N, CA, C and O atoms as a MOPAC input file, in Angstrom:
PM7 MOZYME 1SCF
protein

 N      0.85800 1    -1.16600 1     0.00000 1
 C      0.00000 1     0.00000 1     0.00000 1
 C      0.90300 1     1.22600 1     0.00000 1
 O      1.91400 1     1.26000 1     0.70000 1
 N      0.53700 1     2.21700 1    -0.77700 1
 C      1.31600 1     3.42700 1    -0.92600 1
 C      0.48400 1     4.60500 1    -0.46400 1
 O     -0.59500 1     4.85000 1    -1.00400 1
 N      0.96600 1     5.33500 1     0.52500 1
 C      0.30400 1     6.56600 1     0.93900 1
 C      0.92100 1     7.71000 1     0.15900 1
 O      2.14300 1     7.80000 1     0.04100 1
 N      0.09200 1     8.57300 1    -0.36700 1
 C      0.58700 1     9.62700 1    -1.24000 1
 C      0.29100 1    10.98400 1    -0.62900 1
 O     -0.86000 1    11.29900 1    -0.32400 1
 N      1.31500 1    11.77700 1    -0.45400 1
 C      1.18000 1    13.16500 1    -0.01800 1
 C      2.25500 1    13.96100 1    -0.74300 1
 O      3.43300 1    13.86100 1    -0.39900 1
 N      1.87200 1    14.73800 1    -1.72500 1
 C      2.80600 1    15.54800 1    -2.49400 1
 C      2.88400 1    16.91300 1    -1.83200 1
 O      1.91800 1    17.67500 1    -1.87000 1
 N      4.02000 1    17.23100 1    -1.22600 1
 C      4.13700 1    18.49400 1    -0.50500 1
 C      4.99300 1    19.51700 1    -1.23700 1
 O      5.22500 1    20.60400 1    -0.70600 1
 N      5.47000 1    19.20400 1    -2.44000 1
 C      6.25500 1    20.17200 1    -3.19600 1
 C      5.41800 1    21.38000 1    -3.58100 1
 O      5.90500 1    22.51000 1    -3.53500 1
 N      4.18400 1    21.16100 1    -3.95400 1
 C      3.28200 1    22.23800 1    -4.32600 1
 C      1.99200 1    22.05400 1    -3.53500 1
 O      1.23500 1    21.12400 1    -3.81200 1
 N      1.72000 1    22.92800 1    -2.54500 1
 C      0.52400 1    22.74700 1    -1.71300 1
 C     -0.77600 1    22.66700 1    -2.50400 1
 O     -1.73900 1    22.06100 1    -2.03400 1
 N     -0.82900 1    23.26600 1    -3.69700 1
 C     -2.03700 1    23.18100 1    -4.51600 1
 C     -2.26900 1    21.77400 1    -5.05200 1
 O     -3.39200 1    21.42600 1    -5.41600 1
 N     -1.20800 1    20.95900 1    -5.10300 1
 C     -1.31000 1    19.59500 1    -5.60900 1
 C     -1.47300 1    18.56400 1    -4.49500 1
 O     -1.50500 1    17.36300 1    -4.76100 1
 N     -1.57700 1    19.02700 1    -3.25100 1
 C     -1.67000 1    18.12300 1    -2.11100 1
 C     -2.94400 1    17.29500 1    -2.18500 1
 O     -4.03100 1    17.83300 1    -2.39900 1
 N     -2.80900 1    15.99300 1    -2.00900 1
 C     -3.97600 1    15.12600 1    -1.93000 1
 C     -3.69000 1    13.99600 1    -0.96900 1
 O     -2.53800 1    13.62000 1    -0.75100 1
 N     -4.74900 1    13.46300 1    -0.40000 1
 C     -4.64900 1    12.37300 1     0.56100 1
 C     -5.24200 1    11.14000 1    -0.09200 1
 O     -6.35400 1    11.18200 1    -0.61800 1
 N     -4.50300 1    10.04500 1    -0.05900 1
 C     -5.02600 1     8.82900 1    -0.64800 1
 C     -4.10900 1     7.64500 1    -0.44900 1
 O     -2.98900 1     7.77500 1     0.04400 1
 N     -4.60600 1     6.49200 1    -0.84200 1
 C     -3.83000 1     5.25800 1    -0.82400 1
 C     -4.05800 1     4.54700 1    -2.14400 1
 O     -5.11500 1     4.67800 1    -2.76200 1
 N     -3.05500 1     3.79400 1    -2.56800 1
 C     -3.16800 1     3.07700 1    -3.83500 1
 C     -2.44100 1     1.74600 1    -3.73200 1
 O     -1.53900 1     1.56800 1    -2.91400 1
 N     -2.85400 1     0.82700 1    -4.57400 1
 C     -2.27900 1    -0.51800 1    -4.61300 1
 C     -2.20500 1    -0.94500 1    -6.07100 1
 O     -3.15300 1    -0.74400 1    -6.83000 1
 N     -1.08700 1    -1.53100 1    -6.45900 1
 C     -0.97600 1    -2.06200 1    -7.81400 1
 C     -1.31000 1    -3.53900 1    -7.79100 1
 O     -0.84900 1    -4.27800 1    -6.92100 1
 N     -2.12100 1    -3.96500 1    -8.75800 1
 C     -2.44800 1    -5.38000 1    -8.92800 1
 C     -2.29000 1    -5.68200 1   -10.41400 1
 O     -3.15200 1    -5.32800 1   -11.21900 1
 N     -1.20200 1    -6.32900 1   -10.77200 1
 C     -0.91500 1    -6.55800 1   -12.18900 1
 C     -0.70500 1    -5.22800 1   -12.87900 1
 O      0.15700 1    -4.44600 1   -12.47700 1
 N     -1.48600 1    -4.96400 1   -13.91600 1
 C     -1.36800 1    -3.69000 1   -14.63400 1
 C     -2.32600 1    -2.63200 1   -14.09900 1
 O     -2.31200 1    -1.49400 1   -14.56600 1
 N     -3.15600 1    -2.99300 1   -13.12600 1
 C     -4.13800 1    -2.05400 1   -12.57100 1
 C     -3.59200 1    -1.33200 1   -11.34700 1
 O     -2.88900 1    -1.91400 1   -10.52200 1
 N     -3.93000 1    -0.05900 1   -11.25000 1
 C     -3.68400 1     0.72400 1   -10.04200 1
 C     -5.06200 1     1.04200 1    -9.47400 1
 O     -5.89600 1     1.64200 1   -10.15200 1
 N     -5.29800 1     0.64100 1    -8.22900 1
 C     -6.57600 1     0.93800 1    -7.58900 1
 C     -6.30000 1     1.65900 1    -6.28100 1
 O     -5.23100 1     1.51000 1    -5.68800 1
 N     -7.27500 1     2.44100 1    -5.83900 1
 C     -7.09300 1     3.13800 1    -4.58000 1
 C     -8.24700 1     4.05700 1    -4.27400 1
 O     -9.30100 1     4.00300 1    -4.90700 1
 N     -8.02600 1     4.89900 1    -3.29300 1
 C     -9.04100 1     5.85100 1    -2.86500 1
 C     -8.34200 1     7.16200 1    -2.52600 1
 O     -7.23000 1     7.16700 1    -1.99900 1
 N     -9.01200 1     8.28400 1    -2.83700 1
 C     -8.46400 1     9.58700 1    -2.47400 1
 C     -9.58900 1    10.50700 1    -2.01400 1
 O    -10.76400 1    10.27200 1    -2.29700 1
 N     -9.19900 1    11.55900 1    -1.29700 1
 C    -10.15500 1    12.49300 1    -0.70500 1
 C    -10.57600 1    13.55700 1    -1.70700 1
 O     -9.77000 1    14.03300 1    -2.50700 1
 N    -11.86900 1    13.92600 1    -1.64700 1
 C    -12.38500 1    15.07200 1    -2.39500 1
 C    -13.34200 1    15.82600 1    -1.48000 1
 O    -13.67900 1    15.34700 1    -0.39700 1
 N    -13.77600 1    17.00300 1    -1.91500 1
 C    -14.72400 1    17.76700 1    -1.10800 1
 C    -16.10900 1    17.12700 1    -1.08900 1
 O    -16.94100 1    17.49900 1    -0.26100 1
 N    -16.37500 1    16.17400 1    -1.98200 1
 C    -17.66200 1    15.48300 1    -2.01400 1
 C    -17.61700 1    14.12500 1    -1.31800 1
 O    -18.64000 1    13.45000 1    -1.20100 1
 N    -16.44300 1    13.73100 1    -0.86200 1
 C    -16.28600 1    12.44400 1    -0.19500 1
 C    -15.22000 1    11.61300 1    -0.87600 1
 O    -14.61900 1    12.05000 1    -1.85800 1
 N    -14.98000 1    10.41100 1    -0.35800 1
 C    -13.94200 1     9.56100 1    -0.92800 1
 C    -14.27700 1     9.12900 1    -2.35300 1
 O    -15.43700 1     8.91200 1    -2.70300 1
 N    -13.22800 1     9.01300 1    -3.16100 1
 C    -13.36200 1     8.52400 1    -4.53100 1
 C    -12.49100 1     7.28400 1    -4.66800 1
 O    -11.29100 1     7.32100 1    -4.39500 1
 N    -13.10600 1     6.18700 1    -5.09200 1
 C    -12.37800 1     4.96400 1    -5.40300 1
 C    -12.01100 1     5.02600 1    -6.87600 1
 O    -12.81900 1     5.44900 1    -7.70400 1
 N    -10.78900 1     4.60200 1    -7.20800 1
 C    -10.40400 1     4.61700 1    -8.61800 1
 C     -9.77500 1     3.29500 1    -9.02600 1
 O     -9.12500 1     2.60800 1    -8.23700 1
 N     -9.99600 1     2.97200 1   -10.28900 1
 C     -9.34700 1     1.85100 1   -10.96200 1
 C     -8.75100 1     2.45100 1   -12.22400 1
 O     -9.47000 1     2.79000 1   -13.16400 1
 N     -7.43600 1     2.57800 1   -12.23400 1
 C     -6.74900 1     3.25300 1   -13.33200 1
 C     -7.36100 1     4.64700 1   -13.50700 1
 O     -7.25800 1     5.45800 1   -12.58700 1
 N     -7.98400 1     4.95700 1   -14.62900 1
 C     -8.54700 1     6.29400 1   -14.84600 1
 C    -10.03700 1     6.39200 1   -14.52400 1
 O    -10.61200 1     7.47800 1   -14.60400 1
 N    -10.66800 1     5.28000 1   -14.16300 1
 C    -12.09100 1     5.29300 1   -13.80700 1
 C    -12.24200 1     5.71100 1   -12.34600 1
 O    -11.49100 1     5.25000 1   -11.48600 1
 N    -13.21600 1     6.58600 1   -12.06500 1
 C    -13.42300 1     7.09500 1   -10.70500 1
 C    -14.86800 1     6.89300 1   -10.27200 1
 O    -15.80000 1     7.01800 1   -11.06600 1
 N    -15.02900 1     6.57000 1    -8.96500 1
 C    -16.35000 1     6.28700 1    -8.40700 1
 C    -16.47800 1     6.98800 1    -7.05900 1
 O    -15.72100 1     6.69600 1    -6.13300 1
 N    -17.42300 1     7.90500 1    -6.94700 1
 C    -17.66200 1     8.63100 1    -5.70900 1
 C    -18.33000 1     7.71300 1    -4.68900 1
 O    -19.33100 1     7.06500 1    -4.99400 1
 N    -17.77400 1     7.65800 1    -3.47600 1
 C    -18.27400 1     6.75600 1    -2.43200 1
 C    -19.01600 1     7.53400 1    -1.34600 1
 O    -18.69300 1     7.39600 1    -0.16600 1
 N    -19.98300 1     8.33100 1    -1.71600 1
 C    -20.66700 1     9.13000 1    -0.70100 1
 C    -22.09200 1     8.67100 1    -0.41900 1
 O    -22.80000 1     9.32900 1     0.34400 1
 N    -22.52500 1     7.59000 1    -0.99700 1
 C    -23.87000 1     7.07000 1    -0.75700 1
 C    -23.81200 1     5.58600 1    -0.46700 1
 O    -22.77400 1     5.06100 1    -0.06300 1
 N    -24.91800 1     4.92000 1    -0.67400 1
 C    -24.98200 1     3.48300 1    -0.41100 1
 C    -24.92500 1     2.64600 1    -1.68100 1
 O    -25.25800 1     1.46100 1    -1.65200 1
 N    -24.51300 1     3.23600 1    -2.78700 1
 C    -24.54200 1     2.52800 1    -4.06100 1
 C    -23.27600 1     1.72300 1    -4.34700 1
 O    -23.07300 1     1.28500 1    -5.47900 1
 N    -22.42900 1     1.52000 1    -3.34900 1
 C    -21.16000 1     0.82900 1    -3.57100 1
 C    -20.90500 1    -0.21500 1    -2.49800 1
 O    -21.46800 1    -0.16300 1    -1.40500 1
 N    -20.03700 1    -1.17000 1    -2.83900 1
 C    -19.64200 1    -2.18600 1    -1.87300 1
 C    -18.33000 1    -2.82500 1    -2.31600 1
 O    -18.07200 1    -2.98600 1    -3.50900 1
 N    -17.51200 1    -3.18500 1    -1.34100 1
 C    -16.29100 1    -3.94900 1    -1.56100 1
 C    -16.47700 1    -5.30000 1    -0.89800 1
 O    -17.12500 1    -5.39600 1     0.14400 1
 N    -15.92000 1    -6.34000 1    -1.48700 1
 C    -15.93900 1    -7.64300 1    -0.83100 1
 C    -14.66400 1    -8.40000 1    -1.16500 1
 O    -14.05100 1    -8.20400 1    -2.21400 1
 N    -14.28500 1    -9.26800 1    -0.24000 1
 C    -13.15700 1   -10.17500 1    -0.43700 1
 C    -13.64200 1   -11.57300 1    -0.11700 1
 O    -14.22100 1   -11.81400 1     0.94200 1
 N    -13.40500 1   -12.47900 1    -1.02500 1
 C    -13.75500 1   -13.88900 1    -0.82800 1
 C    -12.49400 1   -14.71900 1    -0.97400 1
 O    -11.68700 1   -14.49300 1    -1.87600 1
 N    -12.33300 1   -15.67800 1    -0.08000 1
 C    -11.19300 1   -16.57500 1    -0.18400 1
 C    -11.43500 1   -17.53100 1    -1.34300 1
 O    -12.41400 1   -18.27800 1    -1.34800 1
 N    -10.54600 1   -17.50400 1    -2.31900 1
 C    -10.67200 1   -18.36300 1    -3.49500 1
 C    -10.12600 1   -19.75700 1    -3.19900 1
 O    -10.74400 1   -20.76600 1    -3.54100 1
 N     -8.96700 1   -19.79700 1    -2.56300 1
 C     -8.34600 1   -21.04000 1    -2.11100 1
 C     -7.37200 1   -20.67100 1    -0.99500 1
 O     -7.40000 1   -19.53800 1    -0.51500 1
 N     -6.52900 1   -21.58000 1    -0.57600 1
 C     -5.64300 1   -21.29400 1     0.55700 1
 C     -4.60300 1   -20.22600 1     0.24600 1
 O     -4.02700 1   -19.64300 1     1.16400 1
 N     -4.35400 1   -19.96000 1    -1.03200 1
 C     -3.31700 1   -18.99900 1    -1.40100 1
 C     -3.84100 1   -17.72200 1    -2.03800 1
 O     -3.10500 1   -16.73900 1    -2.12700 1
 N     -5.09400 1   -17.70600 1    -2.48500 1
 C     -5.60400 1   -16.56000 1    -3.23700 1
 C     -6.97500 1   -16.11100 1    -2.75000 1
 O     -7.78500 1   -16.90900 1    -2.27800 1
 N     -7.20800 1   -14.81000 1    -2.88000 1
 C     -8.50400 1   -14.19600 1    -2.60300 1
 C     -9.00000 1   -13.51200 1    -3.86700 1
 O     -8.24300 1   -13.28900 1    -4.81200 1
 N    -10.28600 1   -13.18500 1    -3.86500 1
 C    -10.87700 1   -12.39000 1    -4.93700 1
 C    -11.45800 1   -11.12500 1    -4.32200 1
 O    -12.26400 1   -11.18600 1    -3.39400 1
 N    -11.04200 1    -9.98000 1    -4.84800 1
 C    -11.56600 1    -8.67700 1    -4.43200 1
 C    -12.58600 1    -8.23800 1    -5.47200 1
 O    -12.36100 1    -8.37700 1    -6.67500 1
 N    -13.71600 1    -7.70300 1    -4.99700 1
 C    -14.76700 1    -7.24900 1    -5.90700 1
 C    -15.26600 1    -5.87500 1    -5.46200 1
 O    -15.48200 1    -5.62700 1    -4.27600 1
 N    -15.44200 1    -4.98900 1    -6.44400 1
 C    -16.03300 1    -3.67600 1    -6.20900 1
 C    -17.31900 1    -3.58900 1    -7.01900 1
 O    -17.31500 1    -3.76800 1    -8.23700 1
 N    -18.42500 1    -3.31100 1    -6.32200 1
 C    -19.74000 1    -3.18800 1    -6.95500 1
 C    -20.19100 1    -1.73900 1    -6.81600 1
 O    -20.13400 1    -1.16500 1    -5.72800 1
 N    -20.64000 1    -1.15400 1    -7.92300 1
 C    -21.11900 1     0.23100 1    -7.93500 1
 C    -22.44700 1     0.26300 1    -8.67600 1
 O    -22.53900 1    -0.19700 1    -9.81400 1
 N    -23.47100 1     0.80400 1    -8.03500 1
 C    -24.82300 1     0.82700 1    -8.61100 1
 C    -25.26500 1    -0.56500 1    -9.06300 1
 O    -25.83000 1    -0.73500 1   -10.14400 1
 N    -24.99500 1    -1.55400 1    -8.21100 1
 C    -25.39900 1    -2.94900 1    -8.41300 1
 C    -24.71800 1    -3.63200 1    -9.59900 1
 O    -25.18100 1    -4.66900 1   -10.07200 1
 N    -23.61700 1    -3.04600 1   -10.07800 1
 C    -22.86200 1    -3.62600 1   -11.18600 1
 C    -21.43300 1    -3.88800 1   -10.71800 1
 O    -20.80500 1    -3.01200 1   -10.12300 1
 N    -20.92000 1    -5.08400 1   -10.98300 1
 C    -19.52100 1    -5.37700 1   -10.67100 1
 C    -18.66500 1    -4.61500 1   -11.67700 1
 O    -18.69000 1    -4.90500 1   -12.87300 1
 N    -17.90600 1    -3.63600 1   -11.18200 1
 C    -17.07600 1    -2.84200 1   -12.08300 1
 C    -15.59900 1    -3.21000 1   -11.98600 1
 O    -14.80300 1    -2.83400 1   -12.84700 1
 N    -15.23400 1    -3.94500 1   -10.93600 1
 C    -13.84500 1    -4.39500 1   -10.83000 1
 C    -13.80700 1    -5.66900 1   -10.01400 1
 O    -14.43200 1    -5.77400 1    -8.95900 1
 N    -13.06100 1    -6.63300 1   -10.52300 1
 C    -12.84700 1    -7.88400 1    -9.80600 1
 C    -11.43000 1    -8.33500 1   -10.09400 1
 O    -10.98300 1    -8.31400 1   -11.24100 1
 N    -10.72600 1    -8.74100 1    -9.05200 1
 C     -9.33600 1    -9.15700 1    -9.23000 1
 C     -8.98300 1   -10.25500 1    -8.24400 1
 O     -9.40000 1   -10.23300 1    -7.08600 1
 N     -8.21800 1   -11.20400 1    -8.71900 1
 C     -7.64800 1   -12.22100 1    -7.84900 1
 C     -6.28900 1   -11.73200 1    -7.38700 1
 O     -5.56900 1   -11.07200 1    -8.13500 1
 N     -5.94400 1   -12.05700 1    -6.15700 1
 C     -4.64300 1   -11.65700 1    -5.63800 1
 C     -4.16800 1   -12.67200 1    -4.61200 1
 O     -4.95600 1   -13.43200 1    -4.04800 1
 N     -2.86500 1   -12.66600 1    -4.38500 1
 C     -2.26400 1   -13.58500 1    -3.42000 1
 C     -2.59400 1   -13.12500 1    -2.00300 1
 O     -2.40800 1   -11.95800 1    -1.65900 1
 N     -3.08400 1   -14.05100 1    -1.18800 1
 C     -3.43400 1   -13.73500 1     0.19500 1
 C     -2.21000 1   -13.30700 1     0.98800 1
 O     -1.09700 1   -13.77100 1     0.74100 1
 N     -2.43300 1   -12.42100 1     1.93700 1
 C     -1.38200 1   -12.01800 1     2.86200 1
 C     -1.26400 1   -13.11300 1     3.91200 1
 O     -2.21300 1   -13.39300 1     4.64500 1
 N     -0.09500 1   -13.72200 1     3.97600 1
 C      0.10700 1   -14.78000 1     4.96900 1
 C      1.11300 1   -14.36800 1     6.02900 1
 O      1.06300 1   -14.85800 1     7.15700 1
 N      2.02500 1   -13.47200 1     5.67600 1
 C      3.00800 1   -12.97600 1     6.63600 1
 C      2.46300 1   -11.71700 1     7.28700 1
 O      2.33500 1   -10.68100 1     6.63500 1
 N      2.14400 1   -11.80300 1     8.55700 1
 C      1.59000 1   -10.64500 1     9.25300 1
 C      2.65900 1    -9.82900 1     9.96000 1
 O      2.36500 1    -8.75000 1    10.47500 1
 N      3.87900 1   -10.31300 1     9.99600 1
 C      4.96200 1    -9.55700 1    10.60300 1
 C      4.88400 1    -9.55400 1    12.11700 1
 O      4.12600 1   -10.31600 1    12.71600 1
 N      5.67400 1    -8.69100 1    12.72500 1
 C      5.76100 1    -8.64200 1    14.18000 1
 C      5.09700 1    -7.40100 1    14.76600 1
 O      5.11500 1    -7.20800 1    15.98200 1
 N      4.51800 1    -6.56700 1    13.92700 1
 C      3.84500 1    -5.36500 1    14.41200 1
 C      2.72300 1    -5.77900 1    15.36200 1
 O      1.97600 1    -6.70700 1    15.05200 1
 N      2.58400 1    -5.10800 1    16.52100 1
 C      1.57300 1    -5.53300 1    17.49800 1
 C      0.13100 1    -5.43300 1    16.99000 1
 O     -0.74900 1    -6.12100 1    17.50800 1
 N     -0.12200 1    -4.59200 1    15.99300 1
 C     -1.47200 1    -4.45700 1    15.45300 1
 C     -1.64800 1    -5.21200 1    14.14200 1
 O     -2.68600 1    -5.09400 1    13.49100 1
 N     -0.64700 1    -5.98200 1    13.75300 1
 C     -0.69500 1    -6.66900 1    12.46700 1
 C     -1.75300 1    -7.76700 1    12.48400 1
 O     -1.67300 1    -8.72700 1    13.25000 1
 N     -2.73400 1    -7.59600 1    11.62400 1
 C     -3.70800 1    -8.63400 1    11.35200 1
 C     -4.00400 1    -8.55100 1     9.86000 1
 O     -3.43300 1    -7.71500 1     9.15900 1
 N     -4.88100 1    -9.40000 1     9.37800 1
 C     -5.12600 1    -9.42000 1     7.93600 1
 C     -5.64600 1    -8.07500 1     7.43000 1
 O     -5.25800 1    -7.62800 1     6.35100 1
 N     -6.52100 1    -7.42900 1     8.20000 1
 C     -7.04300 1    -6.12600 1     7.77800 1
 C     -5.93100 1    -5.08500 1     7.70300 1
 O     -5.92000 1    -4.25600 1     6.79400 1
 N     -5.00600 1    -5.12100 1     8.64100 1
 C     -3.91000 1    -4.15800 1     8.69200 1
 C     -2.94300 1    -4.35400 1     7.52400 1
 O     -2.44600 1    -3.37800 1     6.96200 1
 N     -2.67400 1    -5.59900 1     7.15900 1
 C     -1.65900 1    -5.91600 1     6.15900 1
 C     -2.21200 1    -6.06200 1     4.74000 1
 O     -1.45200 1    -5.94800 1     3.77900 1
 N     -3.50100 1    -6.30800 1     4.58600 1
 C     -4.10000 1    -6.59500 1     3.28200 1
 C     -4.95300 1    -5.40500 1     2.84000 1
 O     -6.01000 1    -5.14800 1     3.41600 1
 N     -4.49800 1    -4.68700 1     1.82500 1
 C     -5.19800 1    -3.50700 1     1.31700 1
 C     -6.65000 1    -3.81400 1     0.96700 1
 O     -7.54200 1    -3.03000 1     1.29000 1
 N     -6.89200 1    -4.93100 1     0.32100 1
 C     -8.23700 1    -5.27000 1    -0.14000 1
 C     -9.17500 1    -5.55500 1     1.03700 1
 O    -10.32600 1    -5.11700 1     1.03700 1
 N     -8.68800 1    -6.28000 1     2.02800 1
 C     -9.49500 1    -6.53100 1     3.22300 1
 C     -9.75200 1    -5.22700 1     3.96200 1
 O    -10.85400 1    -5.00700 1     4.46500 1
 N     -8.74700 1    -4.36000 1     4.03100 1
 C     -8.90400 1    -3.04400 1     4.65600 1
 C    -10.03800 1    -2.27700 1     3.98000 1
 O    -10.86400 1    -1.66700 1     4.65900 1
 N    -10.08200 1    -2.30300 1     2.64400 1
 C    -11.12500 1    -1.57900 1     1.91200 1
 C    -12.52300 1    -2.10300 1     2.24900 1
 O    -13.46900 1    -1.31900 1     2.33500 1
 N    -12.66400 1    -3.41600 1     2.43900 1
 C    -13.99500 1    -3.97600 1     2.71400 1
 C    -14.56200 1    -3.47800 1     4.03300 1
 O    -15.78100 1    -3.43900 1     4.20200 1
 N    -13.70800 1    -3.09900 1     4.96800 1
 C    -14.16700 1    -2.63900 1     6.28300 1
 C    -14.61000 1    -1.17700 1     6.26800 1
 O    -15.16900 1    -0.70200 1     7.25700 1
 N    -14.37800 1    -0.45900 1     5.18500 1
 C    -14.61700 1     0.98300 1     5.16500 1
 C    -16.05900 1     1.36900 1     4.86000 1
 O    -16.44700 1     2.51200 1     5.10200 1
 N    -16.84600 1     0.46600 1     4.34700 1
 C    -18.24800 1     0.76300 1     4.02200 1
 C    -19.00700 1     1.26700 1     5.24900 1
 O    -19.85800 1     2.14800 1     5.13400 1
 N    -18.70800 1     0.72100 1     6.40000 1
 C    -19.44700 1     1.07900 1     7.61400 1
 C    -18.67400 1     2.04400 1     8.51200 1
 O    -19.08700 1     2.29400 1     9.64500 1
 N    -17.56400 1     2.58500 1     8.02300 1
 C    -16.71700 1     3.43500 1     8.84900 1
 C    -17.00100 1     4.92100 1     8.60900 1
 O    -16.68000 1     5.44900 1     7.54400 1
 N    -17.59700 1     5.58900 1     9.58700 1
 C    -17.82000 1     7.03400 1     9.47800 1
 C    -16.48800 1     7.77500 1     9.45900 1
 O    -16.36300 1     8.81000 1     8.80500 1
 N    -15.49900 1     7.25400 1    10.16900 1
 C    -14.17700 1     7.87300 1    10.18800 1
 C    -13.56900 1     7.87900 1     8.79300 1
 O    -12.96200 1     8.87100 1     8.39000 1
 N    -13.72200 1     6.79100 1     8.05400 1
 C    -13.21300 1     6.69600 1     6.68200 1
 C    -13.84200 1     7.77800 1     5.80600 1
 O    -13.13700 1     8.48000 1     5.08200 1
 N    -15.15500 1     7.91000 1     5.87100 1
 C    -15.86100 1     8.90600 1     5.05600 1
 C    -15.39600 1    10.31200 1     5.43800 1
 O    -15.14500 1    11.13800 1     4.56000 1
 N    -15.27900 1    10.59000 1     6.73200 1
 C    -14.84500 1    11.91500 1     7.18300 1
 C    -13.40600 1    12.19900 1     6.76900 1
 O    -13.10100 1    13.29800 1     6.30600 1
 N    -12.51500 1    11.21500 1     6.93200 1
 C    -11.10500 1    11.41800 1     6.61000 1
 C    -10.90800 1    11.71200 1     5.12600 1
 O    -10.07600 1    12.54300 1     4.76000 1
 N    -11.66600 1    11.03600 1     4.27600 1
 C    -11.51600 1    11.21500 1     2.83500 1
 C    -12.49800 1    12.23200 1     2.25700 1
 O    -12.79000 1    12.20600 1     1.06100 1
 N    -13.00300 1    13.12300 1     3.10100 1
 C    -13.79800 1    14.25500 1     2.64800 1
 C    -13.05700 1    15.51500 1     3.06900 1
 O    -12.85900 1    15.76300 1     4.25900 1
 N    -12.65000 1    16.30700 1     2.08400 1
 C    -11.86600 1    17.51300 1     2.38400 1
 C    -12.74400 1    18.60500 1     2.94500 1
 O    -12.25600 1    19.69200 1     3.25500 1

């Protein structure tokens, strides 16, 4: 996971996180209207109830991440499960796995507030 904060030019400052999966770059960034989820150049405003993230275990080594917007699956990707949680005292699958982290944000008021400028 990559946290992005460009401080060279304050006008270009933005808050967000991104993850590369194969040739896709996906992530979320803050706007004045609320968080925006992106897949490459496609953007989806996450300020209502028309979106959902899910992670399903495909097998012992892989998971499937799915993003649904307006009841349509707009992104689905298989990825290697996080198995090494490290020694960090707060390390769990949600902490180490970007996709699992995203699934927990649907019900998080803090997430919506943080990603709303």
